C-alpha positions in Angstrom: -29.4 -9.9 5.3 -26.6 -7.8 6.7 -23.9 -8.7 3.9 -26.6 -8.2 1.0 -27.8 -4.8 2.3 -24.1 -3.7 2.6 -23.5 -4.8 -1.0 -26.6 -2.9 -2.4 -25.7 0.3 -0.4 -22.0 0.3 -1.5 -23.2 -0.3 -5.3 -25.5 2.6 -4.9 -22.7 4.8 -3.6 -20.4 3.9 -6.4 -23.1 4.3 -9.0 -23.7 7.7 -7.6 -20.2 9.0 -7.0 -17.8 6.9 -8.7 -19.4 6.0 -12.1 -22.0 8.5 -13.2 -20.7 11.5 -11.5 -17.1 10.3 -12.0 -16.1 12.3 -9.0 -13.7 9.7 -7.6 -12.8 7.0 -10.4 -11.9 4.4 -7.8 -12.8 1.2 -9.2 -11.9 0.1 -13.0 -14.3 -2.9 -12.8 -17.1 -4.3 -10.7 -18.3 -7.9 -10.3 -21.7 -8.3 -12.1 -24.3 -7.2 -9.8 -26.1 -10.6 -9.9 -23.0 -12.5 -9.0 -22.3 -10.3 -6.0 -25.8 -10.6 -4.8 -25.8 -14.4 -4.9 -22.2 -14.4 -2.9 -23.7 -11.9 -0.3 -26.9 -14.2 0.1 -24.7 -17.1 0.7 -22.6 -15.3 3.3 -25.7 -14.1 5.0 -26.9 -17.7 5.0 -23.7 -18.7 6.8 -24.1 -15.8 9.4 -27.7 -17.0 10.2 -26.6 -20.5 10.7 -23.4 -19.4 12.7 -21.1 -21.2 10.5 -19.6 -18.1 8.7 -15.8 -17.6 9.0 -13.8 -14.5 10.3 -13.9 -12.2 7.3 -17.8 -12.7 6.8 -19.3 -9.4 6.3 -16.3 -7.7 4.9 -16.7 -6.3 1.3 -13.4 -5.8 -0.3 -11.7 -3.8 -3.1 -8.8 -5.2 -5.1 -5.8 -3.4 -6.7 -5.6 -4.2 -10.2 -2.2 -5.7 -10.0 -3.5 -8.5 -8.0 -5.2 -11.7 -9.6 -8.7 -12.2 -8.9 -10.1 -15.1 -11.1 -12.7 -13.9 -13.7 -11.8 -10.2 -13.3 -9.6 -7.9 -15.3 -6.0 -7.5 -13.8 -5.1 -4.8 -16.1 -2.5 -3.0 -13.9 -4.4 0.2 -15.0 -2.7 -0.2 -18.4 -3.7 -0.4 -21.9 -1.1 -3.1 -22.4 -3.3 -5.5 -20.2 -6.8 -4.1 -20.9 -8.3 -7.2 -21.8 -6.4 -9.5 -19.6 -8.8 -11.7 -17.6 -6.8 -13.4 -14.6 -7.2 -17.2 -14.7 -6.7 -17.9 -11.2 -6.9 -16.1 -7.7 -3.7 -14.7 -6.0 -2.9 -16.7 -2.9 -4.1 -13.8 -0.8 -7.4 -13.7 -2.5 -7.8 -17.4 -2.0 -7.2 -16.8 1.7 -9.5 -14.1 2.2 -12.4 -15.8 0.1 -11.9 -18.9 2.3 -12.6 -16.7 5.2 -16.2 -15.5 3.5 -14.8 -12.0 2.4 -16.6 -10.6 -0.5 -14.6 -9.3 -3.5 -16.4 -6.1 -5.0 -14.2 -5.2 -8.0 -10.9 -4.0 -9.2 -9.6 -0.8 -8.0 -7.8 2.0 -10.1 -3.9 2.5 -9.8 -0.9 4.2 -11.0 -0.2 2.2 -14.4 1.7 -1.0 -13.6 2.2 0.8 -10.1 4.5 3.2 -11.4 3.6 6.5 -9.9 3.1 8.0 -6.4 -0.1 10.2 -7.3 -2.9 8.0 -8.7 -2.7 10.2 -11.9 -0.7 7.9 -14.6 -3.7 5.4 -15.1 -4.7 4.5 -18.3 -8.4 5.0 -17.2 -8.0 8.4 -15.8 -6.7 9.7 -12.6 -8.3 8.9 -9.3 -9.6 11.7 -7.1 -9.2 12.2 -3.4 -12.3 11.7 -1.7 -11.2 13.8 1.4 -10.3 16.7 -0.7 -11.7 16.6 -4.1 -9.5 18.1 -6.6 -6.1 16.8 -4.8 -4.4 13.6 -5.6 -5.1 10.6 -3.3 -1.6 9.4 -3.7 -0.2 6.3 -5.2 0.1 3.7 -6.7 -2.5 2.1 -4.8 -4.7 5.2 -5.4 -8.2 3.4 -6.2 -8.0 1.1 -3.0 -7.0 4.1 -0.8 -9.9 6.2 -2.2 -12.5 3.2 -2.3 -11.9 3.0 1.3 -12.0 6.5 2.2 -15.1 7.3 0.1 -17.1 4.5 1.7 -17.2 2.1 -1.4 -16.1 -0.8 0.4 -14.8 -2.1 3.9 -11.2 -2.8 3.2 -9.0 -2.8 0.2 -5.9 -4.7 -0.9 -3.1 -2.9 -2.3 0.7 -3.5 -2.9 3.6 -1.3 -1.5 6.8 -1.2 -3.3 8.3 2.0 -1.8 5.2 3.6 0.1 2.4 2.9 -2.5 0.0 1.5 0.4 1.1 4.2 3.1 1.4 7.2 0.8 -2.2 7.2 -0.4 -3.3 6.2 2.9 -1.9 9.3 4.5 -3.3 11.7 1.8 -6.7 10.0 2.0 -7.0 10.0 5.8 -7.1 6.4 6.4 -4.9 3.4 7.8 -2.5 1.9 5.3 -0.5 -1.1 6.4 2.8 -2.7 4.9 3.8 -6.2 6.2 7.1 -7.3 6.7 8.7 -8.4 3.3 8.2 -12.1 2.7 5.5 -12.3 5.5 2.6 -12.2 2.8 2.7 -14.3 -0.3 3.1 -12.4 -3.5 2.0 -15.2 -5.8 -0.7 -13.9 -8.3 1.1 -10.1 -7.8 2.0 -8.6 -11.1 5.2 -7.2 -10.0 7.0 -3.8 -10.1 10.1 -4.7 -8.3 10.1 -8.2 -6.6 12.9 -7.5 -4.2 10.8 -4.9 -2.7 7.0 -5.6 -3.4 4.6 -6.5 -0.4 0.9 -6.9 -0.5 -0.9 -5.2 2.2 -4.4 -3.7 3.5 -6.0 -0.2 3.5 -8.6 0.2 6.0 -10.5 2.6 8.0 -9.5 1.0 11.5 -6.4 -0.8 12.7 -8.6 -3.6 13.9 -9.4 -4.5 10.1 -5.9 -4.2 8.9 -5.0 -6.7 11.7 -7.7 -9.1 11.1 -6.8 -9.3 7.4 -3.1 -9.8 8.0 -4.0 -12.7 10.5 -5.6 -14.3 7.5 -3.2 -13.3 4.8 0.3 -13.9 6.4 2.2 -17.4 6.3 4.4 -19.4 3.9 3.1 -20.2 0.5 5.3 -22.7 -1.6 4.2 -21.0 -4.7 6.5 -17.9 -3.5 9.7 -18.9 -2.5 10.6 -16.0 -0.3 7.8 -16.2 1.7 8.1 -17.3 5.4 6.2 -18.4 8.3 5.8 -16.3 11.4 4.2 -16.2 14.8 1.4 -13.7 15.0 -1.8 -13.5 17.4 -4.5 -11.1 17.0 -5.3 -11.3 20.5 -1.8 -10.4 21.6 -1.9 -7.5 19.1 -4.6 -5.9 21.0 -2.6 -5.4 24.3 -1.3 -2.0 25.0 2.4 -2.3 26.0 3.7 -0.9 29.0 7.2 -0.1 28.4 7.8 1.4 24.8 10.7 3.5 23.6 9.9 5.6 20.5 12.4 6.5 18.1 11.3 9.9 16.9 13.0 10.5 13.3 15.2 13.3 12.7 14.1 15.3 9.6 17.0 17.7 9.4 18.4 16.3 6.1 15.0 16.2 4.3 12.6 18.8 3.2 9.4 18.4 5.3 6.6 20.9 5.6 7.1 22.4 8.9 3.2 22.1 9.9 3.4 18.3 9.2 6.6 18.2 11.4 5.1 20.0 14.1 1.6 17.8 14.0 3.6 14.5 14.3 5.7 15.8 17.1 2.8 16.7 19.2 1.0 13.5 18.6 4.2 11.7 19.7 4.4 13.7 22.8 0.8 13.3 23.8 1.0 9.6 23.3 4.2 9.3 25.3 2.8 11.2 28.0 -0.4 9.3 28.2 1.4 5.9 28.3 4.5 6.9 30.1 6.6 5.8 27.0 10.1 7.1 26.5 10.7 9.2 23.4 14.3 9.2 21.8 15.4 11.2 19.0 17.0 9.1 16.3 18.8 9.5 13.0 18.9 7.4 9.9 22.3 8.4 8.2 22.2 9.5 4.9 18.3 9.1 4.6 18.3 11.7 1.8 20.0 9.0 -0.5 17.1 6.5 -0.2 15.4 7.7 -3.2 18.6 7.4 -5.2 19.1 3.9 -3.9 15.6 2.6 -4.5 15.0 3.8 -8.2 17.8 1.9 -9.8 16.7 -1.2 -8.1 13.2 -0.4 -9.3 14.1 0.4 -13.0 16.1 -2.7 -13.3 13.7 -5.1 -11.6 10.7 -3.7 -13.4 12.6 -3.5 -17.0 13.3 -7.3 -16.3 9.6 -7.9 -15.3 8.1 -6.2 -18.2 9.9 -8.6 -20.9 7.1 -11.1 -20.8 4.9 -8.1 -21.9 6.0 -8.6 -25.6 2.5 -8.5 -27.2 2.7 -12.3 -28.0 1.0 -14.0 -24.8 -0.3 -11.0 -22.4 -2.2 -8.4 -24.0 -0.1 -5.6 -26.1 3.5 -4.9 -26.3 4.3 -2.7 -23.3 6.5 -0.2 -25.2 3.7 0.3 -27.7 1.0 0.9 -25.4 2.0 2.1 -22.0 2.2 5.7 -20.7 5.4 7.9 -19.9 6.0 7.0 -16.3 6.2 3.3 -17.3 8.4 3.9 -20.1 10.6 6.1 -18.2 11.2 3.2 -15.6 11.7 0.6 -18.6 14.1 2.6 -20.6 16.1 3.9 -17.3 16.4 -0.3 -16.6 17.3 -1.0 -20.0 20.1 1.9 -19.9 21.4 0.7 -16.5 21.7 -3.0 -17.7 23.5 -2.2 -20.8 26.6 -4.3 -21.4 29.0 -1.9 -21.0 27.9 -0.9 -17.5 28.4 -4.5 -16.3 25.6 -4.1 -13.7 27.6 -1.5 -12.1 24.6 1.1 -10.9 22.4 -1.7 -10.0 25.2 -3.4 -7.6 26.0 0.2 -6.2 22.3 0.5 -5.3 22.3 -3.1 -3.8 25.3 -1.8 -1.7 23.5 1.2 -0.4 20.4 -1.0 0.3 22.7 -3.2 2.3 23.9 0.1 4.1 20.2 0.9 5.1 19.5 -2.6 6.0 22.6 -2.8 8.7 21.8 0.7 10.0 18.2 0.0 10.8 18.8 -3.4 12.1 21.0 -1.6 14.9 18.5 1.1 15.5 15.7 -1.3 16.1 17.6 -3.1 18.8 17.7 0.4 20.7 14.1 1.4 20.5 10.6 -0.3 19.8 9.6 1.8 16.8 10.3 4.7 14.5 7.7 7.5 14.3 7.8 10.0 11.7 5.2 11.6 9.0 4.4 9.3 6.3 4.8 11.8 3.6 6.8 15.0 3.7 4.3 17.3 2.2 0.6 17.9 1.4 -0.8 16.4 -2.0 -0.8 18.6 -5.1 -3.6 19.4 -7.4 -4.5 16.7 -9.9 -3.1 17.8 -13.2 -0.6 20.1 -11.6 2.9 20.3 -13.4 5.6 19.2 -11.0 9.0 17.7 -11.5 9.9 14.0 -11.4 12.1 15.0 -8.7 9.1 16.6 -6.5 7.0 13.4 -7.3 9.5 11.0 -6.1 10.1 13.0 -3.1 6.6 11.9 -1.9 8.1 8.5 -0.9 11.1 9.9 0.9 9.9 8.8 4.4 8.4 5.5 3.2 11.3 4.1 1.0 13.9 3.6 3.8 11.6 0.7 5.5 11.0 -0.9 2.0 14.8 -1.1 1.5 15.2 -2.6 4.9 11.8 -4.7 4.5 10.2 -4.2 8.1 6.9 -3.6 8.9 5.1 0.0 8.7 1.8 1.6 9.1 0.2 5.0 8.1 -2.3 6.3 10.5 -4.5 9.6 10.2 -2.7 12.2 12.2 -5.1 15.2 11.6 -5.6 17.7 8.8 -3.7 20.9 7.5 -5.5 23.2 5.6 -8.5 20.8 5.7 -6.0 18.1 4.0 -5.4 14.8 5.7 -2.0 13.8 6.4 -0.6 10.7 8.2 1.7 9.6 10.9 3.9 6.4 10.0 5.0 4.0 12.6 7.5 1.4 11.8 8.7 -1.7 13.7 11.3 -4.3 13.4 11.0 -7.1 10.9 8.1 -9.7 11.8 7.3 -7.4 14.7 3.6 -6.9 13.5 2.2 -7.7 17.0 4.2 -5.1 18.6 3.2 -2.7 15.8 -0.4 -3.0 16.0 -0.3 -2.8 19.8 1.3 0.7 19.1 -0.8 1.8 16.3 -3.9 1.1 18.3 -2.6 3.3 21.1 -2.0 6.2 18.7 -5.4 5.5 17.1 -7.2 5.6 20.3 -5.6 8.6 21.7 
């Protein structure tokens, strides 16, 4: 009874370290134990009969902004505290169909608004890899659940770095697929021109397998696209690779992190005889200023449905300060007298990054950099809004372009995990996983 035993062990670990002790606070809601046991027994029966599908045996946590039928899609907010999802998101349908078992809903920054895991209405998530530090956000609970050993894999959403950022801080793998390669049907959006559902795991193999199941066209998500992807091909180590080592001259990056990433890149290039070329993303320091007007406006638009009439409470009366900052910011930017001026300027800047990265990826196979430019702060420590937004300085450029990117554990500095980010061109997931596996196995 492999799956049943795993479920029972995970539930015991959650009870001990996530609920009673309140050490981590990774999960907001778990499925009823009776239901989990019944599902586990069914999957074990399939495994015994050898007719189980490719995700059989995987126990999965789901970020609380992704709909799972019968569970609370709260977005970690008082606004949707009592909202029970009436249907499964497309990604949930797909992984259930392949015999993955959903354990429960994970904590997150409220409405995915945050980079630390501290803005949840249900309390901050703790970093299991270094208690007392933030786990990163907004997919804080998903990253913490995987890092703490509460589940095998967790789903998250990444808008500007919300999967990669916490993966780096928690010392795990965090994968953001190409924009439009995975359906967002059933995702409660922060910014639909940027949002993408992805995977947090302990190994690249697990992220690869889940992407194989999740990717593809969905008629319920008009921007979703079909693409060619082979799990088997993604396991091959490529012979000739040109690594673009990102210049960090215009950004504030911890020197120790920079040195760690440079050394890792040198080691891997020497081992596989890959070339390393230093590359520059012009005006990279303006990526944050480009990103937030887009997010503010699109989030303001998306939250107009939360008026207290159908879905829970009125968001302006029930949400926390970071959510309100984004709502009021979006409202201000879209005022009639501005005629959309700042939003359209941000779109022009986004186009600049898209064109630039498109040219860069014609010369190289991947871009390597730190995932985040600094180590995580202490939970509750007061830092400026600008400093909080700076956590995503190195992840946002790829969100603006829409390509695939992954964060891998790079090592520890002062016993705190930090990650290395690898980015490839759009729909180059096979190549990304090939390179990521080489780094992981080095």
